[in-house]
matplotlib code that plots the C-alpha trace (Angstrom):
import matplotlib.pyplot as plt

x = [7.3, 5.7, 2.8, 2.3, -0.3, 0.0, -2.6, -4.8, -7.6, -10.1, -12.5, -15.9, -17.1, -19.6, -17.7, -15.4, -14.8, -11.6, -10.7, -6.7, -6.1, -2.8, -1.4, 1.1, 1.5, 3.9, 5.0, 3.1, 0.6, -3.8, -4.7, -9.1, -10.3, -14.1, -16.6, -20.3, -21.6, -19.5, -17.0, -14.1, -12.8, -13.7, -12.2, -9.2, -8.6, -8.9, -6.4, -3.8, -3.7, -3.9, -7.4, -8.0, -5.7, -5.3, -5.6, -3.4, -0.8, 0.7, 0.9, 3.8, 5.1, 8.1, 10.7, 12.4, 15.6, 13.3, 13.2, 9.9, 8.1, 5.7, 3.0, 1.5, -1.2, 0.9, 0.7, -3.0, -6.0, -8.5, -13.1, -15.2, -18.9, -20.3, -21.4, -18.1, -18.8, -21.6, -24.0, -23.8, -19.3, -17.7, -15.7, -12.3, -14.0, -13.9, -10.6, -9.6, -11.4, -9.9]
y = [10.3, 9.9, 8.2, 6.9, 5.6, 4.9, 3.5, 1.6, -0.2, -2.5, -4.3, -6.2, -9.2, -6.5, -3.5, -0.7, 0.3, 2.3, 3.0, 3.8, 5.9, 7.8, 10.8, 11.4, 12.8, 14.1, 14.8, 17.6, 17.8, 17.7, 15.3, 15.1, 12.0, 13.8, 12.1, 10.5, 7.7, 4.6, 6.4, 4.3, 6.3, 3.5, 0.1, 3.4, 4.1, -0.1, -0.6, 2.2, 0.3, -2.9, -4.3, -5.2, -5.2, -3.3, -5.8, -3.5, -0.3, -0.2, 1.5, 2.6, 4.3, 6.5, 7.5, 10.5, 8.8, 7.6, 4.0, 1.7, 1.1, -1.0, 0.3, -1.7, -0.6, 1.4, 3.6, 4.9, 4.3, 3.0, 3.6, 3.1, 5.3, 5.7, 1.6, 1.4, 3.8, 1.9, 4.8, 2.8, 3.3, 6.3, 7.3, 6.0, 3.2, 2.4, 4.3, 1.6, -1.1, -0.5]
z = [-3.3, -7.0, -8.6, -12.8, -13.8, -17.4, -19.8, -17.4, -18.2, -15.3, -17.0, -15.1, -17.5, -19.4, -18.2, -19.0, -15.8, -16.6, -20.0, -20.8, -17.9, -17.4, -14.7, -12.4, -9.2, -7.2, -3.2, -1.6, -4.5, -4.5, -6.7, -6.7, -8.5, -10.2, -12.7, -12.1, -11.2, -12.8, -14.5, -12.9, -9.6, -6.6, -9.0, -10.3, -6.0, -6.2, -8.5, -7.0, -3.0, -4.5, -3.9, -7.5, -10.3, -13.8, -16.6, -18.8, -18.0, -14.9, -11.2, -10.4, -6.8, -7.0, -3.3, -3.8, -4.9, -8.1, -6.8, -7.6, -4.0, -3.0, -1.4, 1.6, 4.2, 6.7, 4.2, 3.6, 4.4, 2.6, 3.8, 0.9, 0.2, 3.5, 4.0, 6.0, 8.3, 11.2, 13.1, 16.6, 16.7, 17.4, 15.0, 17.5, 17.8, 13.9, 13.3, 15.5, 13.3, 10.4]

ax = plt.figure().add_subplot(projection="3d")
ax.plot(x, y, z, "-o")
ax.set_aspect("equal")
plt.show()
């Protein structure tokens, strides 16, 4: 599997969250998005999993035969920040709920 992000931009009203971001990640590689608050990390992740869409640019996933595939919720999990955890629930109950 391969992820290709090409010249992605995302603007929220007056805030440019992601500006001309490009990278590729191949199966077996370790990849991280690092940066301070407001750098566009969460906006990028939301676009990667289809919660939002880029204003410009492309995000594509490819299988091992280099064919474009659609990312589905069965292929990933997403738990944003600490606010997604419920202190009164066990981890297993939270996972089942998610």
